[in-house]
C-alpha positions in Angstrom: -0.2 0.2 0.2 1.4 3.2 -1.1 0.9 6.5 0.9 0.4 9.6 -1.0 0.8 13.1 -0.3 -2.5 13.9 -1.6 -6.5 14.7 -0.4 -9.3 12.7 -1.6 -13.3 13.1 -1.3 -15.6 10.7 -2.4 -18.6 12.0 -4.4 -21.3 9.5 -5.5 -20.0 6.3 -5.7 -16.5 7.7 -6.7 -13.6 9.1 -5.0 -11.7 12.6 -6.6 -8.1 12.2 -5.2 -6.5 15.6 -5.2 -2.8 16.0 -5.5 -0.2 19.0 -5.9 2.5 21.0 -3.9 2.7 22.0 -0.7 -0.1 25.2 -0.4 -1.6 24.3 -3.9 -5.3 23.7 -2.4 -6.0 20.4 -1.7 -7.5 21.1 1.5 -9.6 23.8 0.3 -10.6 21.9 -2.7 -11.8 19.4 -1.0 -13.7 21.6 1.6 -15.2 23.2 -1.7 -16.2 19.7 -3.5 -17.5 18.1 0.4 -19.8 21.4 0.3 -21.2 21.4 -2.9 -24.0 19.3 -2.4 -25.6 22.3 -0.5 -25.7 24.1 -3.5 -27.1 21.8 -5.2 -24.8 20.7 -7.6 -24.4 17.1 -6.3 -26.0 14.3 -3.9 -23.4 13.3 -2.1 -19.8 14.4 -1.1 -18.0 13.2 1.7 -14.1 13.3 2.7 -12.0 10.2 2.6 -8.6 11.9 4.0 -6.6 14.8 3.9 -2.8 15.4 3.4 -1.9 11.8 3.4 -3.6 8.8 2.0 -3.2 5.1 1.5 -3.6 3.5 -2.1 -3.5 -0.2 -3.2 -4.6 -2.1 -6.2 -7.1 -4.1 -5.8 -9.3 -5.8 -9.0 -8.1 -3.3 -11.6 -9.4 -0.4 -9.3 -7.7 1.9 -7.3 -8.5 2.3 -3.5 -8.0 5.4 -1.3 -7.9 5.4 2.9 -7.2 8.1 5.3 -4.2 7.8 7.2 -4.9 6.5 10.8 -4.2 9.3 12.3 -5.7 11.5 10.2 -9.3 10.2 10.0 -12.4 12.6 9.8 -10.0 15.6 10.2 -9.1 18.2 7.4 -6.8 21.6 8.0 -8.2 24.6 6.5 -5.7 27.8 5.9 -6.9 30.6 8.6 -9.0 28.5 10.7 -7.3 25.3 11.7 -8.7 21.6 11.7 -11.5 20.5 11.1 -13.6 17.3 12.4 -15.6 15.8 9.1 -17.2 12.6 8.7 -15.4 10.2 6.6 -15.1 7.2 4.8 -13.3 4.4 5.5 -12.0 3.8 1.8 -13.7 4.1 -1.4 -12.4 3.7 -4.9 -11.0 6.0 -7.1 -12.3 7.4 -10.6 -10.6 10.9 -10.7 -7.0 12.4 -10.1 -7.0 16.1 -10.1 -3.6 17.6 -10.0 -3.3 21.1 -8.8 -0.2 23.6 -9.7 0.1 21.1 -13.2 3.2 22.6 -15.0 1.5 20.3 -18.4 -2.1 22.3 -17.6 -3.4 23.6 -20.6 -6.4 25.7 -21.7 -7.8 23.0 -24.3 -6.6 19.3 -23.2 -7.0 16.3 -24.6 -7.1 13.5 -22.3 -4.7 12.3 -20.0 -4.4 9.6 -17.5 -2.4 9.1 -14.3 -1.3 5.7 -13.6 -1.0 5.1 -10.2 0.0 2.0 -8.3 -0.4 0.4 -12.0 -4.5 1.7 -12.0 -4.8 4.4 -14.9 -7.5 6.9 -14.3 -8.6 10.0 -15.9 -6.5 13.1 -14.9 -7.6 17.0 -14.8 -4.3 19.2 -14.5 -5.1 21.8 -13.2 -2.4 25.3 -13.5 -1.6 27.9 -10.8 -3.9 29.8 -10.1 -6.7 28.7 -11.8 -9.3 27.7 -9.4 -10.2 24.4 -9.8 -13.6 23.3 -8.6 -15.5 24.7 -11.8 -13.8 22.0 -13.8 -13.6 19.5 -11.1 -17.7 19.8 -10.7 -17.4 20.0 -15.0 -16.4 16.8 -14.6 -18.0 14.8 -11.8 -21.5 16.6 -12.0 -24.6 17.2 -13.9 -24.6 19.1 -16.6 -24.8 22.9 -15.0 -23.3 22.0 -11.7 -20.5 24.4 -11.9 -22.1 27.7 -12.8 -24.7 26.6 -10.3 -21.9 26.7 -7.3 -20.7 29.5 -8.3 -23.6 31.0 -8.8 -24.6 30.6 -5.6 -21.3 30.7 -4.0 -21.4 34.5 -5.1 -18.1 34.3 -7.2 -19.7 35.2 -10.9 -19.8 32.7 -14.0 -18.0 29.3 -14.9 -15.3 30.1 -17.1 
């Protein structure tokens, strides 16, 4: 089982694995996804793990679990450590790389390979808000625009 410096959130039946350098906004994006059901953009989202997660290949899928010492905890810079309900295990369906140097404005589909498992990958450039793109990939049509409007952040790019 590999330990990955990442956050993970279960969205419906699949988890979003969020990677990136320290300070890239992994925990913030995880919290935004967890809060997205409040705005009607998805039905269910729950923390799997923050900062460090354990990943292993099983049956052709990538499973992710929280690091035991961090289970149910997520850090929000400027506020501290928050306690949230969490899932003990989830199947990863999407990898989001924050601060990705290879991010493109109109990207071709790409995959991330973790523990020998190929997964859809979303590369997000530094300084680009990742939530609209993540919601567009995992949510129903218009989900990103609904969340942005409800939170007063403007329109979807």
